[in-house]
PQR file with spaces between the fields and no chain letter, atoms N, CA, C, O and H, PARSE charges and radii, in Angstrom:
ATOM       1  N    MET     1     169.116  175.633   60.035 -0.4000 1.5000
ATOM       2  CA   MET     1     167.943  175.952   59.215 -0.0000 2.0000
ATOM       3  C    MET     1     167.811  177.458   59.191  0.5500 1.7000
ATOM       4  O    MET     1     168.122  178.141   60.166 -0.5500 1.4000
ATOM       5  N    THR     2     167.336  177.977   58.040 -0.4000 1.5000
ATOM       6  CA   THR     2     167.120  179.399   57.899 -0.0000 2.0000
ATOM       7  C    THR     2     165.543  179.603   57.633  0.5500 1.7000
ATOM       8  O    THR     2     164.797  178.696   57.262 -0.5500 1.4000
ATOM       9  H    THR     2     167.083  177.423   57.248  0.4000 1.0000
ATOM      10  N    THR     3     165.160  180.900   57.874 -0.4000 1.5000
ATOM      11  CA   THR     3     163.800  181.238   57.496 -0.0000 2.0000
ATOM      12  C    THR     3     163.799  182.329   56.475  0.5500 1.7000
ATOM      13  O    THR     3     164.757  183.092   56.346 -0.5500 1.4000
ATOM      14  H    THR     3     165.765  181.637   58.176  0.4000 1.0000
ATOM      15  N    LYS     4     162.737  182.395   55.765 -0.4000 1.5000
ATOM      16  CA   LYS     4     162.475  183.477   54.748 -0.0000 2.0000
ATOM      17  C    LYS     4     163.708  183.713   53.843  0.5500 1.7000
ATOM      18  O    LYS     4     163.981  184.838   53.425 -0.5500 1.4000
ATOM      19  H    LYS     4     161.958  181.775   55.870  0.4000 1.0000
ATOM      20  N    GLY     5     164.439  182.621   53.556 -0.4000 1.5000
ATOM      21  CA   GLY     5     165.526  182.857   52.610 -0.0000 2.0000
ATOM      22  C    GLY     5     166.775  183.508   53.061  0.5500 1.7000
ATOM      23  O    GLY     5     167.678  183.758   52.262 -0.5500 1.4000
ATOM      24  H    GLY     5     164.217  181.707   53.896  0.4000 1.0000
ATOM      25  N    GLN     6     166.851  183.800   54.368 -0.4000 1.5000
ATOM      26  CA   GLN     6     168.053  184.534   54.905 -0.0000 2.0000
ATOM      27  C    GLN     6     169.152  183.515   55.165  0.5500 1.7000
ATOM      28  O    GLN     6     168.892  182.384   55.577 -0.5500 1.4000
ATOM      29  H    GLN     6     166.118  183.597   55.016  0.4000 1.0000
ATOM      30  N    PRO     7     170.335  183.922   54.926 -0.5600 1.5000
ATOM      31  CA   PRO     7     171.448  183.060   55.208  0.2800 2.0000
ATOM      32  C    PRO     7     171.603  182.704   56.697  0.5500 1.7000
ATOM      33  O    PRO     7     171.355  183.541   57.565 -0.5500 1.4000
ATOM      34  N    GLY     8     172.019  181.438   56.990 -0.4000 1.5000
ATOM      35  CA   GLY     8     172.197  181.042   58.376 -0.0000 2.0000
ATOM      36  C    GLY     8     173.669  181.548   58.830  0.5500 1.7000
ATOM      37  O    GLY     8     174.568  181.741   58.011 -0.5500 1.4000
ATOM      38  H    GLY     8     172.220  180.758   56.285  0.4000 1.0000
ATOM      39  N    ARG     9     173.800  181.720   60.087 -0.4000 1.5000
ATOM      40  CA   ARG     9     175.013  182.146   60.689 -0.0000 2.0000
ATOM      41  C    ARG     9     175.465  181.201   61.722  0.5500 1.7000
ATOM      42  O    ARG     9     174.616  180.499   62.272 -0.5500 1.4000
ATOM      43  H    ARG     9     173.070  181.563   60.752  0.4000 1.0000
ATOM      44  N    VAL    10     176.746  181.099   62.058 -0.4000 1.5000
ATOM      45  CA   VAL    10     177.290  180.262   63.092 -0.0000 2.0000
ATOM      46  C    VAL    10     177.624  181.039   64.244  0.5500 1.7000
ATOM      47  O    VAL    10     178.352  182.023   64.122 -0.5500 1.4000
ATOM      48  H    VAL    10     177.435  181.669   61.611  0.4000 1.0000
ATOM      49  N    VAL    11     177.145  180.679   65.391 -0.4000 1.5000
ATOM      50  CA   VAL    11     177.468  181.425   66.689 -0.0000 2.0000
ATOM      51  C    VAL    11     177.912  180.370   67.608  0.5500 1.7000
ATOM      52  O    VAL    11     177.217  179.365   67.750 -0.5500 1.4000
ATOM      53  H    VAL    11     176.553  179.879   65.490  0.4000 1.0000
ATOM      54  N    ARG    12     179.046  180.524   68.259 -0.4000 1.5000
ATOM      55  CA   ARG    12     179.497  179.538   69.221 -0.0000 2.0000
ATOM      56  C    ARG    12     179.276  180.055   70.696  0.5500 1.7000
ATOM      57  O    ARG    12     179.841  181.061   71.125 -0.5500 1.4000
ATOM      58  H    ARG    12     179.611  181.341   68.144  0.4000 1.0000
ATOM      59  N    ILE    13     178.481  179.345   71.370 -0.4000 1.5000
ATOM      60  CA   ILE    13     178.144  179.580   72.798 -0.0000 2.0000
ATOM      61  C    ILE    13     178.195  178.378   73.585  0.5500 1.7000
ATOM      62  O    ILE    13     177.669  177.356   73.146 -0.5500 1.4000
ATOM      63  H    ILE    13     178.023  178.528   71.021  0.4000 1.0000
ATOM      64  N    ASP    14     178.784  178.390   74.722 -0.4000 1.5000
ATOM      65  CA   ASP    14     178.963  177.281   75.505 -0.0000 2.0000
ATOM      66  C    ASP    14     177.607  176.570   75.857  0.5500 1.7000
ATOM      67  O    ASP    14     176.565  177.224   75.882 -0.5500 1.4000
ATOM      68  H    ASP    14     179.212  179.221   75.079  0.4000 1.0000
ATOM      69  N    ASP    15     177.629  175.270   76.120 -0.4000 1.5000
ATOM      70  CA   ASP    15     176.337  174.458   76.397 -0.0000 2.0000
ATOM      71  C    ASP    15     175.502  175.044   77.508  0.5500 1.7000
ATOM      72  O    ASP    15     174.294  175.234   77.375 -0.5500 1.4000
ATOM      73  H    ASP    15     178.475  174.738   76.100  0.4000 1.0000
ATOM      74  N    ASP    16     176.202  175.337   78.654 -0.4000 1.5000
ATOM      75  CA   ASP    16     175.417  175.843   79.922 -0.0000 2.0000
ATOM      76  C    ASP    16     174.735  177.185   79.571  0.5500 1.7000
ATOM      77  O    ASP    16     173.552  177.372   79.855 -0.5500 1.4000
ATOM      78  H    ASP    16     177.185  175.183   78.762  0.4000 1.0000
ATOM      79  N    THR    17     175.442  178.057   78.990 -0.4000 1.5000
ATOM      80  CA   THR    17     174.826  179.283   78.706 -0.0000 2.0000
ATOM      81  C    THR    17     173.713  179.133   77.729  0.5500 1.7000
ATOM      82  O    THR    17     172.674  179.775   77.880 -0.5500 1.4000
ATOM      83  H    THR    17     176.403  177.905   78.759  0.4000 1.0000
ATOM      84  N    TRP    18     173.893  178.284   76.699 -0.4000 1.5000
ATOM      85  CA   TRP    18     172.879  178.004   75.705 -0.0000 2.0000
ATOM      86  C    TRP    18     171.538  177.545   76.298  0.5500 1.7000
ATOM      87  O    TRP    18     170.433  178.032   76.054 -0.5500 1.4000
ATOM      88  H    TRP    18     174.737  177.763   76.577  0.4000 1.0000
ATOM      89  N    ALA    19     171.835  176.495   77.141 -0.4000 1.5000
ATOM      90  CA   ALA    19     170.656  175.833   77.831 -0.0000 2.0000
ATOM      91  C    ALA    19     169.894  176.871   78.736  0.5500 1.7000
ATOM      92  O    ALA    19     168.664  176.922   78.741 -0.5500 1.4000
ATOM      93  H    ALA    19     172.732  176.099   77.338  0.4000 1.0000
ATOM      94  N    ASP    20     170.670  177.679   79.486 -0.4000 1.5000
ATOM      95  CA   ASP    20     169.886  178.743   80.330 -0.0000 2.0000
ATOM      96  C    ASP    20     169.253  179.724   79.441  0.5500 1.7000
ATOM      97  O    ASP    20     168.103  180.099   79.668 -0.5500 1.4000
ATOM      98  H    ASP    20     171.669  177.637   79.481  0.4000 1.0000
ATOM      99  N    TYR    21     169.963  180.187   78.391 -0.4000 1.5000
ATOM     100  CA   TYR    21     169.328  181.055   77.442 -0.0000 2.0000
ATOM     101  C    TYR    21     168.086  180.512   76.965  0.5500 1.7000
ATOM     102  O    TYR    21     167.120  181.273   76.907 -0.5500 1.4000
ATOM     103  H    TYR    21     170.898  179.882   78.206  0.4000 1.0000
ATOM     104  N    GLY    22     167.956  179.232   76.592 -0.4000 1.5000
ATOM     105  CA   GLY    22     166.740  178.566   76.209 -0.0000 2.0000
ATOM     106  C    GLY    22     165.748  178.699   77.170  0.5500 1.7000
ATOM     107  O    GLY    22     164.639  179.071   76.788 -0.5500 1.4000
ATOM     108  H    GLY    22     168.741  178.614   76.640  0.4000 1.0000
ATOM     109  N    LYS    23     165.943  178.458   78.387 -0.4000 1.5000
ATOM     110  CA   LYS    23     165.034  178.640   79.525 -0.0000 2.0000
ATOM     111  C    LYS    23     164.461  180.006   79.643  0.5500 1.7000
ATOM     112  O    LYS    23     163.247  180.154   79.781 -0.5500 1.4000
ATOM     113  H    LYS    23     166.844  178.155   78.697  0.4000 1.0000
ATOM     114  N    LEU    24     165.350  181.094   79.592 -0.4000 1.5000
ATOM     115  CA   LEU    24     165.094  182.401   79.605 -0.0000 2.0000
ATOM     116  C    LEU    24     164.076  182.789   78.520  0.5500 1.7000
ATOM     117  O    LEU    24     163.022  183.381   78.750 -0.5500 1.4000
ATOM     118  H    LEU    24     166.336  180.974   79.480  0.4000 1.0000
ATOM     119  N    CYS    25     164.507  182.392   77.320 -0.4000 1.5000
ATOM     120  CA   CYS    25     163.624  182.644   76.063 -0.0000 2.0000
ATOM     121  C    CYS    25     162.215  181.962   76.222  0.5500 1.7000
ATOM     122  O    CYS    25     161.204  182.550   75.839 -0.5500 1.4000
ATOM     123  H    CYS    25     165.364  181.912   77.133  0.4000 1.0000
ATOM     124  N    GLU    26     162.163  180.723   76.788 -0.4000 1.5000
ATOM     125  CA   GLU    26     160.898  180.051   77.039 -0.0000 2.0000
ATOM     126  C    GLU    26     160.036  180.837   77.971  0.5500 1.7000
ATOM     127  O    GLU    26     158.836  180.985   77.737 -0.5500 1.4000
ATOM     128  H    GLU    26     162.984  180.245   77.099  0.4000 1.0000
ATOM     129  N    GLU    27     160.606  181.333   79.001 -0.4000 1.5000
ATOM     130  CA   GLU    27     159.885  182.231   79.919 -0.0000 2.0000
ATOM     131  C    GLU    27     159.282  183.393   79.397  0.5500 1.7000
ATOM     132  O    GLU    27     158.199  183.857   79.754 -0.5500 1.4000
ATOM     133  H    GLU    27     161.581  181.213   79.191  0.4000 1.0000
ATOM     134  N    LYS    28     160.213  183.943   78.335 -0.4000 1.5000
ATOM     135  CA   LYS    28     159.712  185.269   77.637 -0.0000 2.0000
ATOM     136  C    LYS    28     158.763  184.877   76.537  0.5500 1.7000
ATOM     137  O    LYS    28     158.152  185.755   75.928 -0.5500 1.4000
ATOM     138  H    LYS    28     161.093  183.566   78.045  0.4000 1.0000
ATOM     139  N    GLY    29     158.608  183.607   76.255 -0.4000 1.5000
ATOM     140  CA   GLY    29     157.672  183.235   75.138 -0.0000 2.0000
ATOM     141  C    GLY    29     158.201  183.413   73.676  0.5500 1.7000
ATOM     142  O    GLY    29     157.453  183.592   72.715 -0.5500 1.4000
ATOM     143  H    GLY    29     159.104  182.894   76.750  0.4000 1.0000
ATOM     144  N    ILE    30     159.536  183.346   73.605 -0.4000 1.5000
ATOM     145  CA   ILE    30     160.109  183.642   72.228 -0.0000 2.0000
ATOM     146  C    ILE    30     161.202  182.739   71.952  0.5500 1.7000
ATOM     147  O    ILE    30     161.905  182.315   72.869 -0.5500 1.4000
ATOM     148  H    ILE    30     160.144  183.200   74.386  0.4000 1.0000
ATOM     149  N    ALA    31     161.401  182.401   70.669 -0.4000 1.5000
ATOM     150  CA   ALA    31     162.437  181.544   70.272 -0.0000 2.0000
ATOM     151  C    ALA    31     163.823  182.304   70.418  0.5500 1.7000
ATOM     152  O    ALA    31     163.972  183.515   70.256 -0.5500 1.4000
ATOM     153  H    ALA    31     160.830  182.745   69.924  0.4000 1.0000
ATOM     154  N    ARG    32     164.820  181.381   70.752 -0.4000 1.5000
ATOM     155  CA   ARG    32     166.158  181.999   70.864 -0.0000 2.0000
ATOM     156  C    ARG    32     166.647  182.729   69.620  0.5500 1.7000
ATOM     157  O    ARG    32     167.214  183.817   69.723 -0.5500 1.4000
ATOM     158  H    ARG    32     164.700  180.397   70.883  0.4000 1.0000
ATOM     159  N    ALA    33     166.440  182.159   68.479 -0.4000 1.5000
ATOM     160  CA   ALA    33     166.820  182.874   67.261 -0.0000 2.0000
ATOM     161  C    ALA    33     166.123  184.106   67.081  0.5500 1.7000
ATOM     162  O    ALA    33     166.724  185.093   66.656 -0.5500 1.4000
ATOM     163  H    ALA    33     165.980  181.275   68.395  0.4000 1.0000
ATOM     164  N    ALA    34     164.872  184.139   67.374 -0.4000 1.5000
ATOM     165  CA   ALA    34     164.093  185.539   67.143 -0.0000 2.0000
ATOM     166  C    ALA    34     164.714  186.553   68.287  0.5500 1.7000
ATOM     167  O    ALA    34     164.911  187.738   68.017 -0.5500 1.4000
ATOM     168  H    ALA    34     164.384  183.338   67.719  0.4000 1.0000
ATOM     169  N    ASP    35     164.972  186.064   69.425 -0.4000 1.5000
ATOM     170  CA   ASP    35     165.566  187.011   70.450 -0.0000 2.0000
ATOM     171  C    ASP    35     166.856  187.543   70.003  0.5500 1.7000
ATOM     172  O    ASP    35     167.073  188.752   70.073 -0.5500 1.4000
ATOM     173  H    ASP    35     164.812  185.101   69.644  0.4000 1.0000
ATOM     174  N    VAL    36     167.768  186.682   69.527 -0.4000 1.5000
ATOM     175  CA   VAL    36     169.001  187.141   69.076 -0.0000 2.0000
ATOM     176  C    VAL    36     168.887  188.115   67.953  0.5500 1.7000
ATOM     177  O    VAL    36     169.552  189.151   67.979 -0.5500 1.4000
ATOM     178  H    VAL    36     167.592  185.699   69.471  0.4000 1.0000
ATOM     179  N    ARG    37     168.003  187.812   66.875 -0.4000 1.5000
ATOM     180  CA   ARG    37     167.811  188.689   65.813 -0.0000 2.0000
ATOM     181  C    ARG    37     167.367  190.089   66.257  0.5500 1.7000
ATOM     182  O    ARG    37     167.854  191.102   65.755 -0.5500 1.4000
ATOM     183  H    ARG    37     167.463  186.970   66.854  0.4000 1.0000
ATOM     184  N    MET    38     166.353  190.118   67.292 -0.4000 1.5000
ATOM     185  CA   MET    38     165.898  191.440   67.771 -0.0000 2.0000
ATOM     186  C    MET    38     167.030  192.148   68.469  0.5500 1.7000
ATOM     187  O    MET    38     167.161  193.360   68.300 -0.5500 1.4000
ATOM     188  H    MET    38     165.957  189.295   67.700  0.4000 1.0000
ATOM     189  N    TYR    39     167.857  191.476   69.242 -0.4000 1.5000
ATOM     190  CA   TYR    39     168.897  192.096   69.900 -0.0000 2.0000
ATOM     191  C    TYR    39     169.879  192.726   68.982  0.5500 1.7000
ATOM     192  O    TYR    39     170.320  193.856   69.189 -0.5500 1.4000
ATOM     193  H    TYR    39     167.751  190.491   69.380  0.4000 1.0000
ATOM     194  N    VAL    40     170.238  191.953   67.915 -0.4000 1.5000
ATOM     195  CA   VAL    40     171.278  192.442   66.905 -0.0000 2.0000
ATOM     196  C    VAL    40     170.649  193.607   66.180  0.5500 1.7000
ATOM     197  O    VAL    40     171.359  194.588   65.959 -0.5500 1.4000
ATOM     198  H    VAL    40     169.880  191.035   67.747  0.4000 1.0000
ATOM     199  N    LYS    41     169.468  193.602   65.811 -0.4000 1.5000
ATOM     200  CA   LYS    41     168.746  194.744   65.060 -0.0000 2.0000
ATOM     201  C    LYS    41     168.766  195.954   65.956  0.5500 1.7000
ATOM     202  O    LYS    41     169.060  197.053   65.485 -0.5500 1.4000
ATOM     203  H    LYS    41     168.891  192.805   65.991  0.4000 1.0000
ATOM     204  N    ARG    42     168.456  195.793   67.273 -0.4000 1.5000
ATOM     205  CA   ARG    42     168.465  196.972   68.198 -0.0000 2.0000
ATOM     206  C    ARG    42     169.922  197.571   68.328  0.5500 1.7000
ATOM     207  O    ARG    42     170.107  198.782   68.459 -0.5500 1.4000
ATOM     208  H    ARG    42     168.218  194.900   67.655  0.4000 1.0000
ATOM     209  N    GLU    43     170.831  196.745   68.289 -0.4000 1.5000
ATOM     210  CA   GLU    43     172.280  197.280   68.458 -0.0000 2.0000
ATOM     211  C    GLU    43     172.666  197.993   67.236  0.5500 1.7000
ATOM     212  O    GLU    43     173.171  199.113   67.306 -0.5500 1.4000
ATOM     213  H    GLU    43     170.681  195.762   68.183  0.4000 1.0000
ATOM     214  N    VAL    44     172.441  197.360   66.044 -0.4000 1.5000
ATOM     215  CA   VAL    44     172.832  197.913   64.860 -0.0000 2.0000
ATOM     216  C    VAL    44     172.043  199.314   64.609  0.5500 1.7000
ATOM     217  O    VAL    44     172.602  200.294   64.116 -0.5500 1.4000
ATOM     218  H    VAL    44     172.032  196.449   65.987  0.4000 1.0000
ATOM     219  N    ALA    45     170.745  199.295   64.987 -0.4000 1.5000
ATOM     220  CA   ALA    45     170.010  200.632   64.725 -0.0000 2.0000
ATOM     221  C    ALA    45     170.562  201.709   65.672  0.5500 1.7000
ATOM     222  O    ALA    45     170.653  202.878   65.296 -0.5500 1.4000
ATOM     223  H    ALA    45     170.291  198.499   65.388  0.4000 1.0000
ATOM     224  N    ALA    46     170.948  201.292   66.966 -0.4000 1.5000
ATOM     225  CA   ALA    46     171.665  202.325   67.742 -0.0000 2.0000
ATOM     226  C    ALA    46     172.913  202.812   67.205  0.5500 1.7000
ATOM     227  O    ALA    46     173.205  204.006   67.268 -0.5500 1.4000
ATOM     228  H    ALA    46     170.874  200.342   67.271  0.4000 1.0000
ATOM     229  N    TRP    47     173.719  201.878   66.640 -0.4000 1.5000
ATOM     230  CA   TRP    47     174.963  202.226   66.126 -0.0000 2.0000
ATOM     231  C    TRP    47     174.855  203.187   64.877  0.5500 1.7000
ATOM     232  O    TRP    47     175.584  204.163   64.702 -0.5500 1.4000
ATOM     233  H    TRP    47     173.481  200.908   66.588  0.4000 1.0000
ATOM     234  N    ARG    48     173.808  202.760   64.005 -0.4000 1.5000
ATOM     235  CA   ARG    48     173.633  203.544   62.758 -0.0000 2.0000
ATOM     236  C    ARG    48     173.166  204.922   63.204  0.5500 1.7000
ATOM     237  O    ARG    48     173.588  205.888   62.569 -0.5500 1.4000
ATOM     238  H    ARG    48     173.216  201.967   64.147  0.4000 1.0000
ATOM     239  N    LYS    49     172.334  205.118   64.235 -0.4000 1.5000
ATOM     240  CA   LYS    49     171.859  206.339   64.730 -0.0000 2.0000
ATOM     241  C    LYS    49     173.066  207.217   65.223  0.5500 1.7000
ATOM     242  O    LYS    49     173.208  208.392   64.882 -0.5500 1.4000
ATOM     243  H    LYS    49     171.991  204.333   64.751  0.4000 1.0000
ATOM     244  N    ALA    50     173.841  206.606   65.975 -0.4000 1.5000
ATOM     245  CA   ALA    50     175.061  207.360   66.594 -0.0000 2.0000
ATOM     246  C    ALA    50     175.965  207.772   65.505  0.5500 1.7000
ATOM     247  O    ALA    50     176.605  208.818   65.615 -0.5500 1.4000
ATOM     248  H    ALA    50     173.726  205.651   66.251  0.4000 1.0000
ATOM     249  N    ASN    51     176.061  207.023   64.462 -0.4000 1.5000
ATOM     250  CA   ASN    51     177.008  207.325   63.275 -0.0000 2.0000
ATOM     251  C    ASN    51     176.406  208.063   62.210  0.5500 1.7000
ATOM     252  O    ASN    51     177.091  208.398   61.243 -0.5500 1.4000
ATOM     253  H    ASN    51     175.541  206.174   64.373  0.4000 1.0000
ATOM     254  N    GLY    52     175.170  208.356   62.291 -0.4000 1.5000
ATOM     255  CA   GLY    52     174.517  208.993   61.164 -0.0000 2.0000
ATOM     256  C    GLY    52     174.339  208.175   59.864  0.5500 1.7000
ATOM     257  O    GLY    52     174.244  208.753   58.781 -0.5500 1.4000
ATOM     258  H    GLY    52     174.613  208.084   63.076  0.4000 1.0000
ATOM     259  N    THR    53     174.296  206.884   59.970 -0.4000 1.5000
ATOM     260  CA   THR    53     174.261  205.948   58.938 -0.0000 2.0000
ATOM     261  C    THR    53     172.800  205.541   58.585  0.5500 1.7000
ATOM     262  O    THR    53     172.061  205.180   59.501 -0.5500 1.4000
ATOM     263  H    THR    53     174.373  206.415   60.850  0.4000 1.0000
ATOM     264  N    GLU    54     172.389  205.579   57.420 -0.4000 1.5000
ATOM     265  CA   GLU    54     171.027  205.006   57.122 -0.0000 2.0000
ATOM     266  C    GLU    54     170.992  203.585   56.745  0.5500 1.7000
ATOM     267  O    GLU    54     171.875  203.071   56.058 -0.5500 1.4000
ATOM     268  H    GLU    54     172.989  205.872   56.676  0.4000 1.0000
ATOM     269  N    ALA    55     169.934  202.934   57.214 -0.4000 1.5000
ATOM     270  CA   ALA    55     169.832  201.556   56.902 -0.0000 2.0000
ATOM     271  C    ALA    55     169.633  201.339   55.338  0.5500 1.7000
ATOM     272  O    ALA    55     168.955  202.144   54.700 -0.5500 1.4000
ATOM     273  H    ALA    55     169.217  203.352   57.772  0.4000 1.0000
ATOM     274  N    PRO    56     170.178  200.340   54.784 -0.5600 1.5000
ATOM     275  CA   PRO    56     170.061  200.055   53.370  0.2800 2.0000
ATOM     276  C    PRO    56     168.528  199.860   52.975  0.5500 1.7000
ATOM     277  O    PRO    56     167.763  199.354   53.796 -0.5500 1.4000
ATOM     278  N    LYS    57     168.125  200.219   51.849 -0.4000 1.5000
ATOM     279  CA   LYS    57     166.770  200.024   51.396 -0.0000 2.0000
ATOM     280  C    LYS    57     166.463  198.606   51.261  0.5500 1.7000
ATOM     281  O    LYS    57     167.278  197.881   50.689 -0.5500 1.4000
ATOM     282  H    LYS    57     168.747  200.630   51.182  0.4000 1.0000
ATOM     283  N    ARG    58     165.317  198.106   51.750 -0.4000 1.5000
ATOM     284  CA   ARG    58     164.933  196.771   51.606 -0.0000 2.0000
ATOM     285  C    ARG    58     164.321  196.498   50.213  0.5500 1.7000
ATOM     286  O    ARG    58     163.599  197.295   49.614 -0.5500 1.4000
ATOM     287  H    ARG    58     164.655  198.695   52.214  0.4000 1.0000
ATOM     288  N    LYS    59     164.695  195.268   49.766 -0.4000 1.5000
ATOM     289  CA   LYS    59     164.225  194.766   48.496 -0.0000 2.0000
ATOM     290  C    LYS    59     162.832  194.284   48.658  0.5500 1.7000
ATOM     291  O    LYS    59     162.527  193.540   49.591 -0.5500 1.4000
ATOM     292  H    LYS    59     165.282  194.620   50.252  0.4000 1.0000
ATOM     293  N    VAL    60     161.944  194.709   47.732 -0.4000 1.5000
ATOM     294  CA   VAL    60     160.611  194.277   47.723 -0.0000 2.0000
ATOM     295  C    VAL    60     160.436  193.299   46.618  0.5500 1.7000
ATOM     296  O    VAL    60     160.725  193.595   45.458 -0.5500 1.4000
ATOM     297  H    VAL    60     162.191  195.313   46.974  0.4000 1.0000
ATOM     298  N    VAL    61     159.942  192.080   46.977 -0.4000 1.5000
ATOM     299  CA   VAL    61     159.759  191.004   45.963 -0.0000 2.0000
ATOM     300  C    VAL    61     158.154  190.820   45.896  0.5500 1.7000
ATOM     301  O    VAL    61     157.426  190.614   46.867 -0.5500 1.4000
ATOM     302  H    VAL    61     159.707  191.840   47.919  0.4000 1.0000
ATOM     303  N    VAL    62     157.770  190.931   44.602 -0.4000 1.5000
ATOM     304  CA   VAL    62     156.290  190.708   44.305 -0.0000 2.0000
ATOM     305  C    VAL    62     156.192  189.536   43.562  0.5500 1.7000
ATOM     306  O    VAL    62     156.800  189.361   42.506 -0.5500 1.4000
ATOM     307  H    VAL    62     158.361  191.099   43.813  0.4000 1.0000
ATOM     308  N    ARG    63     155.337  188.611   44.155 -0.4000 1.5000
ATOM     309  CA   ARG    63     155.141  187.319   43.680 -0.0000 2.0000
ATOM     310  C    ARG    63     153.798  187.358   42.904  0.5500 1.7000
ATOM     311  O    ARG    63     152.786  187.799   43.449 -0.5500 1.4000
ATOM     312  H    ARG    63     154.843  188.753   45.013  0.4000 1.0000
ATOM     313  N    ARG    64     153.792  186.939   41.745 -0.4000 1.5000
ATOM     314  CA   ARG    64     152.537  187.057   40.847 -0.0000 2.0000
ATOM     315  C    ARG    64     152.086  185.627   40.568  0.5500 1.7000
ATOM     316  O    ARG    64     152.831  184.694   40.267 -0.5500 1.4000
ATOM     317  H    ARG    64     154.614  186.582   41.301  0.4000 1.0000
ATOM     318  N    LYS    65     150.710  185.584   40.715 -0.4000 1.5000
ATOM     319  CA   LYS    65     150.104  184.276   40.490 -0.0000 2.0000
ATOM     320  C    LYS    65     150.077  183.881   39.059  0.5500 1.7000
ATOM     321  O    LYS    65     149.847  184.724   38.192 -0.5500 1.4000
ATOM     322  H    LYS    65     150.105  186.341   40.959  0.4000 1.0000
ATOM     323  N    LYS    66     150.307  182.615   38.770 -0.4000 1.5000
ATOM     324  CA   LYS    66     150.264  182.152   37.351 -0.0000 2.0000
ATOM     325  C    LYS    66     148.818  182.047   37.051  0.5500 1.7000
ATOM     326  O    LYS    66     147.978  181.680   37.872 -0.5500 1.4000
ATOM     327  H    LYS    66     150.494  181.930   39.474  0.4000 1.0000
ATOM     328  N    PRO    67     148.539  182.442   35.647 -0.5600 1.5000
ATOM     329  CA   PRO    67     147.120  182.367   35.239  0.2800 2.0000
ATOM     330  C    PRO    67     146.669  180.919   35.202  0.5500 1.7000
ATOM     331  O    PRO    67     147.466  180.000   35.014 -0.5500 1.4000
ATOM     332  N    ALA    68     145.374  180.742   35.386 -0.4000 1.5000
ATOM     333  CA   ALA    68     144.827  179.360   35.419 -0.0000 2.0000
ATOM     334  C    ALA    68     144.936  178.802   34.016  0.5500 1.7000
ATOM     335  O    ALA    68     144.872  179.526   33.023 -0.5500 1.4000
ATOM     336  H    ALA    68     144.726  181.488   35.539  0.4000 1.0000
ATOM     337  N    ASP    69     145.104  177.477   33.967 -0.4000 1.5000
ATOM     338  CA   ASP    69     145.221  176.811   32.527 -0.0000 2.0000
ATOM     339  C    ASP    69     143.957  176.916   31.789  0.5500 1.7000
ATOM     340  O    ASP    69     142.859  176.656   32.282 -0.5500 1.4000
ATOM     341  H    ASP    69     145.156  176.889   34.774  0.4000 1.0000
ATOM     342  N    GLY    70     144.171  177.333   30.506 -0.4000 1.5000
ATOM     343  CA   GLY    70     142.963  177.489   29.628 -0.0000 2.0000
ATOM     344  C    GLY    70     142.403  178.903   29.583  0.5500 1.7000
ATOM     345  O    GLY    70     141.506  179.190   28.791 -0.5500 1.4000
ATOM     346  H    GLY    70     145.062  177.544   30.104  0.4000 1.0000
ATOM     347  N    SER    71     142.918  179.776   30.416 -0.4000 1.5000
ATOM     348  CA   SER    71     142.243  181.054   30.455 -0.0000 2.0000
ATOM     349  C    SER    71     143.004  182.016   29.416  0.5500 1.7000
ATOM     350  O    SER    71     144.222  181.949   29.250 -0.5500 1.4000
ATOM     351  H    SER    71     143.647  179.543   31.060  0.4000 1.0000
ATOM     352  N    ASP    72     142.244  182.837   28.792 -0.4000 1.5000
ATOM     353  CA   ASP    72     142.858  183.652   27.824 -0.0000 2.0000
ATOM     354  C    ASP    72     142.647  185.120   28.089  0.5500 1.7000
ATOM     355  O    ASP    72     143.126  185.959   27.327 -0.5500 1.4000
ATOM     356  H    ASP    72     141.255  182.892   28.927  0.4000 1.0000
């Protein structure tokens, strides 16, 4: 399952490690997926900083409300 329209990724981790990681994340009060995303973002930010690379600009999506029926 994906959130916010982001593509899903497949990561292979053995069952025992995944189960213990679930316990660790539960103690931290965070979902495993969120913890993995935060870790990856920290690592990439450090790598970019070390290599003088800028992060790509984020796309901003503006959602407009549809006008009510019968309004002019």
